[in-house]
N, C-alpha and C positions, 0 to 999 in steps of 0.2 A: 502496497500501500504506499511504499513510500515517495513510488510519480506523483501521485494523488494528492501528497502531503506536499511537494513543493509545489507542486501548481496554488495550490489552494497558501499558502505562505506569500506564493509573488501574487495572488492577485490581493490578498490585505492587504501588502507593504506601499508604504506610499510612492514610491517609482510603478505600479501601475499602469497609471496612464502614458505615462511618457517612455517606459517599456518594453511591458507587456502588454498593448494593446494600439491599434493603428486608431490612425483619424476617423477610418470610417466606419470604426467599433469593434470590427472583429478581433480578434485574439492575434497578436504578431505571435510568427515563430517564436522567438526569442522565450514565449511562456514556457513553451515544449525542450528547450534546449538545456540536456545537464539533469536530469531528473533524476539522478543520485548524488547529486552533490550534497553532503552532509550524510552520508548513510552510515559509515564510520562511526558517529556516535549514538544514531540511533540501536546500532547493533549493538554496543557495547554494551550501553548502561539498560537496553531494552531489558537484557535478559535478568540481571539480579534485582531491577524494577518491579518485573512480571514475576521472578518468584518469590521478592516478599509480600507483593502483591495477596499474589493466591493462597499464600500460607498464611495471613493474616485474617482475610475474607474467610478460608474454607475451615481456622478453626476458632476464629466469632462467631461465625454461624453453625458450626459445633456447640460451643459454650450458648448459644440461647435454646438452642432445639433442646440439649439436656437438663439444660432450666427448667424447659416447658415439662418437660417429660415425668420431673421429680415433683414439679405443683407449685414452681417458681415461677414469677414474669411470666403468670396467664395472660394479663392485661397487656401484654405488647403484642401485635397482629403480625405476623411473620411477615410482611411487605416493611414492615418498619424496623425489625430484624434484622435484614435481609438490607438496607438501606444503611443503616447505624456499622454492619459487618463493612458492605462495600464503604463509607466514609474512612471509619476507621483506617482501610486498607489501602488507601487511595489516597490520606495524608504520609506515609510511608514511600509511597511508591514516585510520588510526586516531589519530595526532596534527593530523590536519585533521580531521577529524569530530567529536573528540571538545568543543572547545567548544561548534558549532552544536546536537550530542549535549543537555551540561547547558543547553542555552536554552530548546531546545525543548519539552525533557520536564519542566520547571518551567511552562511556558507550555500543556502539556497539562495540568496538573492547578488550573490558577490558574483560581480562583471569586470572585476578588474584584470590583466594581463602585464603578465610580464614578459620585456622583449629581453632577459636572460636566458640563456642554453638551460639552464638549472631553474626552467619554471615552477614556481610552487602554486599546490594545488587551493583549491579555493578552501578546502579545510584548513590545512595547512594555514593558509591565510587567515583565517579566524581563529583556530590556536593563538596564534600568534599576536594576535591582534588583544586577547583580551588575559595572554602571559603579563600585560603591564597595569591592570587591573583585576583578581579573577573573582574579589568578592561579588564580581557586576555578572558574574555566571548565573550566581541567584536573581539577576532581574525578569518581574513579572512571577516571583512565586506567588505573592497573596492573589496576584490574578488566575495561575494555574489553580492555585486552590477555589480559588470564587466559583471559575467555571468547570472543574475538573469533578470537585468531590460530591456538588449536589448531581450534578450530570450525571457521575456514577452511581453515583445515592438513586437518583431515578432510574438510571439503566438498568441496574441489578433489580429492584424492587418489579417493572415492567419484564423484565428478562424471569424472573422464577417465577413470575404470577401466571405471565402465558404457557413456560416451558408444561407448569404442572396443569392449566387449564387444556392443554394437546395430551399432554399425557393421558391426565383423565377421560381424553373421551377420545380415546384411540382403544382399539382392541386390544385386549389383555398379550394374545399371542406377539404383536409388534413391540410390546413395550418390555420385553423381553432382548429384542435387539440392539445389539450396539449400534450398529448404519444410524439409523432409524433413531434411535436416542438423539446422536451426533445432528443430527436432519434439522429434526426437532426442537435442538438445542441450539442451531445455527439461526435457524426462522424465527425464532423468538428473540437473540440474539440484535436481530440485524432490524427487526421493529423495533425492539426496545430505544436500542441506539442511536434511528435513523429520525424515532420522534424527540429522543431527549436532543439528540446535539442543535438540532434548529432554533431553541429557547437559547442557549448558550451564545449562539455566533459574535455578536458584540460585545461581549467578555474575550472572545478569541481573537477578534479583531486587536481591541483595543492592549491585547498579552501582546501580541505580536507586533502591532506599533515599538510598544515601550523596548522588547527585545533589540530590537530591528538599531532603535536608538539609540541603544548601548551598543551594539557594534561599531556605529559611527562616530558616537562619542571618544571612545576607544583607540582608532584607528586614525583619529587627527592629528595630524605635525602641528595644531597648534600650541604655543604654550595652555593658551587657555580653553579647559576642557567644559563644551556644552555643559550643563543640567541637563539628566534625565527628568521627563515630565512622571508625576504618579499618576496614574490611574485614570480618579477626575477630570483630572488637566487633561489626559490625553484624550481621552474621550469627549470631552469638553472641547478640542483643537479638529478630532474628526467630524464632530455636528456642526461645528460653524464652516468648517469648506468643501467638505460634503455631504454636509444633513443628513438626515437619519438613511438610506440608501449605503452611503459610508461604513456605517457600523453593522452592516448586513452583507457586506462582501462577502464572496466563495462560498454564499449559501446553498446551494444547488451542490457545489461541489462537496463540502463539508457533510452535506444530507448521505450523496451517494458515498463517501469515502467510511463515514461512518456505520452503514449500513454493511458494506462490504469487509470492511474492516472487522466489523466485532462480529459478524455471519461466521466470518472465516475463524477469529481467533477463539470464541466462545467453542465454536462447534468443534475445531480442532482440539481445544482442553477437553472439554466433554468430553471426549469418544477417546481419547488418550486412557483417560482417567480410569473412564469404564475396562478397556481392554487389558488395562494394567491390574485393577483389581479383579478381572477375574481371570490373571493370567495367561489371558492370548486366546484361552478357551471356553470359559464357560462365559455365559450371559448375564446380566446383572439389570434391574429398572436405576434411575436414579433413584427415587428413593433407598433404593439400601447403599 
């Protein structure tokens, strides 16, 4: 899904109208070049952040389920328990992934070209930029949490609810099939993530602008650094210059990327979990 993420970042960047869109309103070919720029940080940080996320999510969800079975926390509905579990897991995952996201997004919009035979890559330029002020690698963390935490909570609440409803309405023979359960998980995740992502596009745009501004600030050659604006000031500036439409940049691509990404991500996760739980041979339902 990295190419889709690169396109979304470029559409949401301040340089969209000047570098990625033609005068007639069509997309410029620059929008679709170098779609795997910044892939390294995503891969490196994505593995531990995903491991941390699902370890905390599954652990929290199990604690809620055991507490309810033992007669405690009966007043907490399952969707709320799933939302809390997703939020707790997301806080840790965001802390791990944020520096990689900052480097990735600055690499995705990098347009510099070196005349040196030893031409540096987009990623190396981004790394060198932030080596001057490594603390700015956490720029936009509050906005990441502000968008990701409620978005993740909503997504997993919808995901678990849809998965339960689809499983309950399925023939009992199919519920024991791992491939079918993986498909149910993929469809449930796609619908849930697609719906949730549309709500938080403005927060995502503000977060992207703050991260790119941090990269521009670090790469400046002047002695005076430009102050990176906060979330509210950034949102206000977007409204003044681009209107409400500017806050919803990349809505269509975000919706599609969230659907395909979450469906693939959680479908594979649930399928592999069931396969390993059954030693690759025996089939189990998701409830087991």
